[in-house]
C-alpha positions in Angstrom: 96.4 87.7 41.7 94.7 90.6 44.0 92.7 88.0 46.5 96.2 86.2 46.8 97.9 89.5 47.4 94.7 90.4 50.6 95.6 86.8 51.9 99.5 87.6 52.1 99.3 90.9 53.6 96.7 89.4 56.0 98.9 87.0 57.1 101.9 89.5 57.9 99.1 91.2 59.5 98.5 88.7 61.8 102.2 86.9 62.2 103.0 91.0 63.9 100.5 90.4 66.5 100.3 88.8 69.0 97.2 87.0 69.6 95.9 86.7 73.5 92.9 86.6 75.6 91.6 88.0 78.8 88.7 87.0 81.0 87.7 90.8 82.1 87.5 93.7 81.0 89.9 95.9 82.1 88.3 98.5 85.0 91.3 100.9 84.6 94.4 100.8 82.9 96.1 103.2 85.4 98.7 101.8 86.9 97.6 102.8 90.6 94.5 102.1 90.2 94.7 98.6 88.6 93.4 96.3 91.0 92.1 93.6 88.9 93.9 90.8 87.2 93.2 92.1 84.1 94.0 96.0 84.0 97.0 94.7 86.0 98.2 92.8 82.8 97.4 94.9 80.2 99.0 98.1 82.6 102.2 96.3 82.7 102.9 96.5 78.8 102.2 100.3 78.9 103.8 101.7 82.3 107.2 101.3 83.9 108.5 101.3 87.3 111.5 103.4 88.6 113.5 99.6 89.7 111.8 96.2 88.9 112.7 92.5 89.3 115.4 90.7 87.4 114.6 87.6 86.1 114.4 85.5 88.6 112.9 87.5 91.0 115.4 87.5 93.4 117.4 90.5 93.3 115.6 93.8 92.2 117.5 96.1 89.0 116.6 99.9 87.4 113.5 100.0 85.0 113.4 104.3 84.4 115.9 104.3 87.1 119.3 104.1 85.8 120.9 104.5 89.1 120.1 103.4 93.0 121.6 103.7 96.7 120.8 104.5 100.4 122.7 107.3 101.6 122.4 106.1 105.2 119.6 103.9 106.4 116.8 105.9 105.6 118.1 108.2 102.7 117.6 106.5 99.1 118.6 107.9 96.3 117.1 107.6 92.5 119.0 109.0 89.6 116.7 108.6 86.8 117.5 107.7 83.1 117.3 110.5 80.5 115.8 110.5 77.5 112.8 108.1 78.5 109.7 109.4 76.2 105.9 108.8 77.1 103.8 107.7 74.2 103.2 111.1 73.6 106.9 112.0 72.6 107.1 114.3 75.6 110.3 113.6 78.2 110.5 112.0 81.3 111.6 113.8 84.5 111.9 113.5 88.2 108.8 115.5 88.2 106.4 113.0 86.7 107.8 111.2 90.0 107.4 113.2 92.5 103.6 113.7 90.9 103.3 109.9 90.8 104.2 110.2 94.7 102.1 113.3 95.8 99.1 111.5 93.9 99.3 108.0 95.6 98.7 110.0 99.1 96.3 112.3 98.4 93.1 111.6 99.7 91.0 111.8 96.5 92.3 108.7 95.1 91.7 104.9 97.1 94.5 102.7 95.9 96.0 99.9 97.8 99.5 100.7 96.6 99.2 103.9 98.7 100.1 101.5 101.9 103.8 101.1 101.0 104.6 105.0 101.0 103.4 105.2 104.7 106.4 105.5 105.9 107.7 108.3 103.6 109.1 111.3 105.1 109.3 113.6 101.7 110.2 113.0 98.3 111.7 115.5 96.1 113.7 116.8 92.9 117.5 117.3 93.4 117.5 117.9 89.9 115.3 116.8 86.8 117.0 113.4 87.1 117.2 112.7 90.7 115.1 112.1 92.9 115.9 112.0 97.2 113.1 109.9 99.4 113.6 109.9 102.5 112.0 107.5 105.2 110.9 108.1 108.9 112.6 105.4 110.1 114.2 102.3 108.1 111.6 100.4 105.7 112.5 96.8 104.5 110.6 97.5 101.5 112.0 101.0 100.8 112.7 99.6 97.2 110.1 97.5 95.8 107.1 100.1 96.5 108.8 102.1 93.5 108.0 99.3 91.2 104.6 100.4 90.9 103.7 102.3 87.8 104.7 106.0 87.0 102.1 108.6 86.1 102.4 111.4 83.5 102.3 114.7 85.6 102.0 117.1 81.9 99.2 115.1 81.6 97.4 114.7 84.9 98.9 117.7 86.6 95.3 119.5 86.3 93.5 116.5 86.5 90.3 117.1 89.4 89.3 113.7 89.9 91.9 110.7 88.6 89.1 108.0 90.0 86.7 108.7 87.0 89.2 110.0 84.8 89.2 109.8 81.0 93.1 108.8 81.6 92.3 105.9 83.2 90.4 104.0 79.5 93.2 106.4 77.5 96.4 106.1 79.1 99.8 107.5 78.1 102.6 105.8 79.2 106.9 105.1 78.9 106.3 101.2 78.3 107.0 98.7 75.5 103.6 99.2 74.0 100.8 102.0 73.9 96.7 101.4 73.8 95.6 101.9 70.1 92.6 100.1 70.7 89.4 99.6 73.3 86.6 97.8 72.5 85.2 96.6 75.9 83.9 93.0 75.6 85.6 92.5 72.1 89.2 94.3 71.5 92.2 96.0 73.3 95.1 96.6 71.4 98.5 97.4 71.6 101.0 98.1 69.1 105.3 98.4 69.7 105.7 102.1 70.6 108.6 103.2 68.7 110.6 105.2 70.7 110.8 102.9 74.2 114.0 103.6 75.6 115.2 99.6 75.8 114.4 99.4 71.9 111.8 99.1 69.9 109.9 95.9 70.3 110.1 93.3 67.9 105.9 92.1 67.5 104.2 95.1 66.6 101.0 94.5 68.3 99.4 92.4 71.1 95.6 91.8 70.9 94.0 91.3 73.7 90.3 89.1 73.3 88.1 89.9 76.0 86.5 86.4 75.8 84.8 85.5 79.8 83.9 82.0 78.9 86.7 79.8 79.6 85.9 76.7 77.5 85.9 79.6 74.4 89.4 80.8 76.0 90.5 76.8 75.8 88.9 75.9 72.5 90.9 79.7 70.7 93.9 78.2 71.7 93.7 74.8 71.1 92.7 75.7 67.1 95.9 78.7 67.1 93.6 81.5 67.8 95.7 82.8 70.6 99.4 82.5 70.6 99.6 82.3 74.4 97.4 80.4 76.7 96.8 78.8 80.8 96.1 75.5 80.1 93.5 73.8 83.0 95.2 70.8 84.5 92.1 69.1 83.8 92.5 69.4 80.2 96.2 69.0 79.8 96.0 65.9 81.0 92.7 64.1 78.9 92.2 67.1 75.9 95.2 67.6 74.0 96.6 65.6 71.6 100.0 65.7 69.7 99.2 67.6 67.0 98.3 70.6 69.8 102.2 69.5 71.1 103.7 70.0 67.7 102.3 73.4 67.7 102.8 74.8 71.1 105.8 74.6 73.9 105.1 73.6 77.4 106.1 76.0 80.4 105.2 74.6 83.9 106.2 76.3 87.0 104.7 76.6 90.2 102.5 79.8 90.6 103.7 82.8 93.0 99.7 83.2 94.4 97.5 80.7 95.7 93.6 80.3 97.1 92.0 80.8 99.4 88.7 80.7 101.1 87.9 83.9 103.7 85.0 84.5 106.1 83.2 87.8 106.8 85.0 88.4 110.1 82.5 91.3 110.6 79.7 88.8 110.7 78.6 87.6 114.0 78.9 83.7 112.9 81.8 83.9 111.9 84.0 85.6 115.0 83.5 81.8 116.8 86.8 80.3 116.6 85.5 76.8 117.0 83.0 77.3 114.1 85.8 78.3 111.4 88.0 75.3 113.0 85.4 73.0 112.0 85.0 74.6 108.6 88.8 74.4 108.1 88.2 70.3 109.5 85.9 69.9 107.6 87.8 70.4 104.1 90.0 68.1 102.9 92.5 70.5 100.4 94.2 66.9 99.2 91.0 65.5 97.3 90.4 68.8 96.5 94.0 69.6 94.9 93.9 65.6 93.4 90.8 66.6 91.4 90.5 69.9 90.4 94.7 69.4 89.7 95.9 66.1 89.0 99.6 66.5 89.8 100.0 70.3 88.5 99.4 72.3 92.1 100.1 71.9 96.0 98.0 72.0 99.4 98.3 75.3 101.1 99.7 75.2 104.9 99.2 78.9 105.3 100.1 83.1 104.2 103.3 83.2 102.7 104.4 80.9 100.3 106.7 78.2 99.7 110.6 79.1 98.9 110.5 82.1 100.5 112.3 83.8 104.1 108.2 84.2 105.6 107.5 80.4 105.1 106.9 78.0 108.0 107.5 74.4 106.8 106.5 73.3 110.5 102.7 74.7 110.2 101.0 71.8 108.1 97.7 72.1 106.2 95.1 70.3 108.4 93.7 67.3 107.6 90.0 66.9 107.7 88.8 65.3 110.4 85.1 65.0 110.9 84.6 63.7 113.8 86.6 67.1 115.5 84.7 69.1 113.0 81.2 68.1 113.8 82.0 68.6 117.7 83.2 71.9 117.4 79.8 72.7 115.6 77.8 71.4 118.5 79.9 73.2 120.8 79.7 76.6 119.3 75.5 75.8 119.6 74.8 74.2 115.9 73.0 71.0 115.2 71.3 68.7 112.5 68.2 71.0 113.9 69.6 74.2 113.5 72.5 73.8 110.9 75.4 76.5 110.9 74.6 77.9 107.2 76.2 80.1 104.8 76.9 81.5 101.6 80.2 81.2 99.3 80.2 83.6 96.5 83.1 83.2 93.7 83.9 84.5 90.0 83.6 82.9 87.0 87.0 84.4 86.0 88.4 81.0 86.9 87.6 78.1 85.7 88.9 75.9 88.7 86.9 77.7 91.5 83.7 77.2 90.7 84.2 73.7 91.1 86.3 73.9 93.6 83.9 75.3 95.3 81.2 72.9 94.6 83.6 70.4 96.0 83.8 72.1 99.5 79.7 72.5 99.3 79.7 68.3 99.5 82.8 68.0 101.9 80.6 70.7 104.7 77.9 68.9 104.1 79.2 65.4 105.8 79.5 67.6 108.5 76.0 69.0 108.9 76.9 72.5 107.2 74.6 74.0 104.5 76.8 76.2 102.2 74.9 77.2 98.8 76.7 78.8 95.6 76.8 82.3 93.8 79.0 82.4 90.7 79.4 85.5 89.0 81.3 87.6 86.7 84.3 89.1 87.6 83.2 92.8 87.7 80.7 92.0 89.1 82.3 90.1 92.0 84.8 92.7 92.9 81.9 95.8 92.5 78.9 94.0 94.1 80.3 91.4 96.7 84.2 91.9 97.3 84.8 95.8 97.7 81.6 96.5 99.5 82.5 93.4 101.9 78.7 92.2 101.0 79.5 88.4 101.7 79.5 85.7 103.6 82.5 84.0 101.9 85.0 84.5 98.9 86.5 82.0 97.5 89.8 84.3 95.9 93.4 83.7 95.2 96.2 86.7 95.9 99.2 86.3 93.4 102.3 87.7 96.3 105.9 89.6 95.0 108.7 87.2 95.7 109.1 90.0 99.1 105.4 89.6 101.0 103.9 92.6 102.9 101.8 91.5 106.0 100.5 94.8 106.0 98.4 95.0 103.1 96.0 91.7 103.7 96.6 91.0 107.5 96.8 94.6 109.3 94.1 95.8 110.8 93.9 99.7 109.3 93.8 97.6 105.6 90.4 97.1 106.5 89.2 99.7 105.1 88.0 100.8 101.8 89.5 100.2 99.1 92.0 98.3 101.5 92.9 94.3 100.8 92.1 93.1 104.5 89.0 91.9 102.8 87.9 89.6 105.5 88.5 92.5 108.5 90.8 90.3 110.3 92.0 92.3 113.2 94.8 90.5 115.4 96.3 93.4 118.2 99.7 91.1 118.5 99.6 90.5 114.8 99.1 94.2 114.5 102.0 95.2 116.5 104.2 92.3 114.8 103.9 94.0 111.6 104.6 97.3 112.9 107.3 95.9 114.0 108.9 93.9 111.5 108.5 96.7 109.1 111.7 98.7 110.0 114.2 95.3 110.3 116.6 95.0 107.5 118.1 92.0 108.6 116.5 89.2 106.7 117.6 86.6 109.0 115.4 88.6 111.8 112.5 89.3 109.9 112.3 86.1 108.3 111.5 84.1 111.8 108.8 87.2 112.9 107.1 86.1 109.5 107.3 82.5 110.3 105.4 83.2 113.9 103.1 85.8 112.0 102.7 82.8 109.5 101.6 79.8 112.7 98.8 82.9 114.6 97.6 83.8 111.4 97.0 80.0 110.2 95.6 78.9 113.5 93.3 82.0 113.7 91.7 80.5 110.2 90.8 83.8 108.9 91.4 81.7 105.7 90.7 78.2 104.4 94.4 78.2 102.9 93.0 76.2 100.1 95.8 75.8 97.3 99.0 76.6 95.4 98.8 76.1 91.1 100.8 75.8 88.8 101.1 77.6 86.3 101.0 76.0 82.9 101.1 77.9 79.6 101.2 77.1 76.2 102.7 79.5 73.7 102.5 79.1 69.9 105.7 77.7 68.2 105.8 80.5 65.9 107.3 82.9 69.0 110.8 82.5 69.5 113.5 84.1 71.9 111.1 83.1 74.7 113.5 82.4 77.7 111.7 81.5 80.3 112.9 81.6 84.3 110.8 80.3 87.5 108.4 84.0 87.1 107.3 82.3 83.8 108.1 83.5 80.2 107.3 87.5 80.3 110.3 89.2 81.1 112.4 89.0 77.9 109.0 89.7 75.8 110.6 93.1 73.5 112.8 90.3 72.0 110.3 87.9 70.7 109.4 87.7 67.2 106.9 85.2 65.7 107.4 83.6 62.2 
């Protein structure tokens, strides 16, 4: 009888917990320092911004702000919600917003989000629940920049070194869930916050299992040990049976992301545009998509995503041209006796990318290029390769906002420590276009400028733009009230229930 009771209790505890997996340990659960996917995903449950996108990611609506408006083209007012609590039960006020802004512009921290505030002239409290932001000039992403998570002033005001703060692993936010357990390489547990301002989440806990191996993640999903998980196209087509589809619903959307091969333009061997073009013409992108994704991806033709006003549909992805590629390499001084050589580095956090690297290695061999490969654990990849810029070429991806900000990835000023111009791309014309576009409020005019940038950047080949994958998400049918949108399944997660 006692055994049955314990089993009953275990089943009910398990039923109220959402079982998820993450591929790597989070580096910093701090919304302004969370740059890796694991940290960003988990921090998203713990913190709120002033505003957020609506269900379809088209309109901006209030989050911590109950109301927001422009008094004029450079003055933005946020009226904050009353009664919002931090996880330690202290009240959220305008002091927290002002503190977060001052932290972001401080030279003591390195955050990619700081760039979004370069046009801000001043931020001040009009009262405990009203913030006034004055910009130096009109800025096209004035609202979007305030989507990043707000920090608690009462906890961090005396912090000497936020980059290494205890807060980064013991965060206090305003989000629907609070962190209650952090075991590196094992388990990360979030518990529903009883006083969440939008109402307590109906699922009591979220448990993240840290599992680096994608096959193990897939097998756990297949067995039902995970409630939600990504499914790779090959597994979807070849490894799922009827029993799986009886237990799981499938949601598939094109992602707001792309994968690219980025060349380190600080190295002399990649500074010759003929070499970069030859490498581009040596790749058969469609074959990569066909082999790795079946019908669950599309070839990427440039830096901005389809469906946005920045996308230039007149620019087509290059077709493989082995003859032309060889001619360009010969022109650049390379031959059979003196072949062009480089290394591609990527991470095992994506099960697809190492295979994509192998396909490119084979394809580039056809034009006489010798490619070596290195696959690394995610954190080591970031800390030892990506951020120190110690690579020949990196195979990586970007997730992008519906409103792109070319400054972050393509402006010369972003080629710095903590910046996202990882490959060291410098083009004075693009710099000028980006600077001019920042003040454009007219969306039509802005779209035309972005589309011109699209062509210039793709012609320069700082990246080989490869593919835009679909997101295939399997969700346990025990999870109820899911309301999927073009942006995925997560937007209404606090209303989910698990039976």
